[in-house]
C-alpha positions as CSV (number, residue, x, y, z in Angstrom):
1,X,-80.8,25.7,49.4
2,X,-79.8,22.1,48.5
3,X,-79.7,21.3,44.8
4,X,-80.8,18.0,43.3
5,X,-80.4,16.7,39.7
6,X,-83.0,14.3,38.6
7,X,-81.8,12.2,35.6
8,X,-84.5,10.2,33.7
9,X,-85.6,10.0,30.1
10,X,-89.3,9.7,31.2
11,X,-90.9,13.2,31.7
12,X,-93.6,11.8,34.0
13,X,-90.9,10.2,36.3
14,X,-88.9,13.5,36.4
15,X,-92.1,15.5,37.2
16,X,-93.0,13.0,39.9
17,X,-89.6,13.1,41.6
18,X,-89.4,16.8,41.2
19,X,-92.8,17.4,42.9
20,X,-91.7,15.2,45.9
21,X,-88.4,16.9,46.3
22,X,-89.6,20.5,45.8
23,X,-92.3,19.8,48.5
24,X,-89.4,19.0,50.8
25,X,-87.8,22.4,50.0
26,X,-85.1,21.4,47.5
27,X,-84.1,23.1,44.3
28,X,-84.5,20.5,41.5
29,X,-83.1,20.5,38.0
30,X,-83.7,17.8,35.4
31,X,-81.6,16.0,32.7
32,X,-83.0,13.6,30.1
33,X,-79.9,11.4,29.8
34,X,-76.4,10.9,31.2
35,X,-74.8,13.2,28.7
36,X,-77.0,16.2,29.6
37,X,-76.4,15.3,33.3
38,X,-72.6,15.4,32.9
39,X,-72.9,18.8,31.3
40,X,-75.0,20.1,34.1
41,X,-72.7,18.6,36.8
42,X,-69.7,20.3,35.1
43,X,-71.6,23.7,35.1
44,X,-72.9,23.7,38.7
45,X,-72.7,22.0,42.0
46,X,-75.5,19.5,43.0
47,X,-75.9,18.0,46.5
48,X,-77.4,14.7,45.3
49,X,-78.2,12.9,42.0
50,X,-81.3,10.8,41.4
51,X,-80.4,8.6,38.5
52,X,-82.4,6.2,36.2
53,X,-80.5,3.2,34.7
54,X,-82.1,2.8,31.3
55,X,-81.7,5.9,29.2
56,X,-80.6,6.7,25.6
57,X,-77.1,8.0,24.7
58,X,-75.6,7.5,28.2
59,X,-77.3,5.2,30.7
60,X,-77.2,5.6,34.5
61,X,-74.3,3.3,34.9
62,X,-72.2,5.2,32.4
63,X,-73.2,8.5,33.9
64,X,-72.1,7.4,37.4
65,X,-68.8,6.0,36.1
66,X,-68.1,9.2,34.2
67,X,-69.2,11.4,37.1
68,X,-66.9,9.7,39.6
69,X,-63.9,10.5,37.4
70,X,-64.6,14.2,37.1
71,X,-62.5,16.8,39.1
72,X,-65.6,18.3,40.7
73,X,-67.0,18.1,44.2
74,X,-68.6,14.7,44.5
75,X,-72.2,14.2,45.8
76,X,-74.1,11.1,46.7
77,X,-76.2,9.4,44.0
78,X,-79.4,7.4,44.3
79,X,-80.0,4.9,41.5
80,X,-83.7,4.5,40.8
81,X,-84.8,1.8,38.4
82,X,-87.5,-0.8,37.5
83,X,-84.6,-3.3,37.6
84,X,-84.8,-5.1,40.9
85,X,-82.2,-7.9,40.3
86,X,-79.2,-8.2,42.7
87,X,-76.8,-8.0,39.8
88,X,-78.3,-4.6,38.8
89,X,-77.9,-3.4,42.4
90,X,-74.3,-4.6,42.6
91,X,-73.4,-3.0,39.2
92,X,-75.0,0.3,40.4
93,X,-72.8,0.3,43.6
94,X,-69.7,-0.6,41.6
95,X,-70.4,2.4,39.3
96,X,-70.6,4.7,42.3
97,X,-74.2,4.7,43.5
98,X,-74.7,5.3,47.2
99,X,-78.3,3.9,47.4
100,X,-80.6,1.9,45.2
101,X,-84.4,2.3,44.9
102,X,-86.8,0.2,42.8
103,X,-89.6,2.1,40.9
104,X,-92.3,3.0,41.7
105,X,-90.7,5.0,44.6
106,X,-92.9,6.0,47.5
107,X,-92.7,9.8,48.2
108,X,-91.7,9.4,51.9
109,X,-89.1,6.8,51.0
110,X,-87.4,9.1,48.5
111,X,-87.6,12.1,50.8
112,X,-86.1,10.1,53.7
113,X,-83.2,8.7,51.7
114,X,-82.3,12.1,50.2
115,X,-82.3,13.7,53.7
116,X,-80.1,11.0,55.1
117,X,-77.6,11.1,52.2
118,X,-77.4,14.9,52.1
119,X,-76.9,15.1,55.8
120,X,-74.2,12.4,55.7
121,X,-71.9,14.3,53.3
């Protein structure tokens, strides 16, 4: 079963994304910030990361920069944020994102992008 890590400081957003992804048959774990997400990535393989930008302690940009330097199998990352400016998108891709979605995300949109990125590994 494919494993996904949803990283967002908002419990409602994590639950929303988790319910969409579980209904598609994925195993989903959660992290409330980038630091917790790095710890989880170091302790187990994930097939994709769903990452919020604005989080305390370590934001989404910092998480992706750190993740991409780790000596672990790399997986695609989808940056999901309320930030819709082109500079935010460019920064996300520079930090290592593979795709960028603006909140609120439609269930079918998230499911489709996850399927495409996991298949494309």
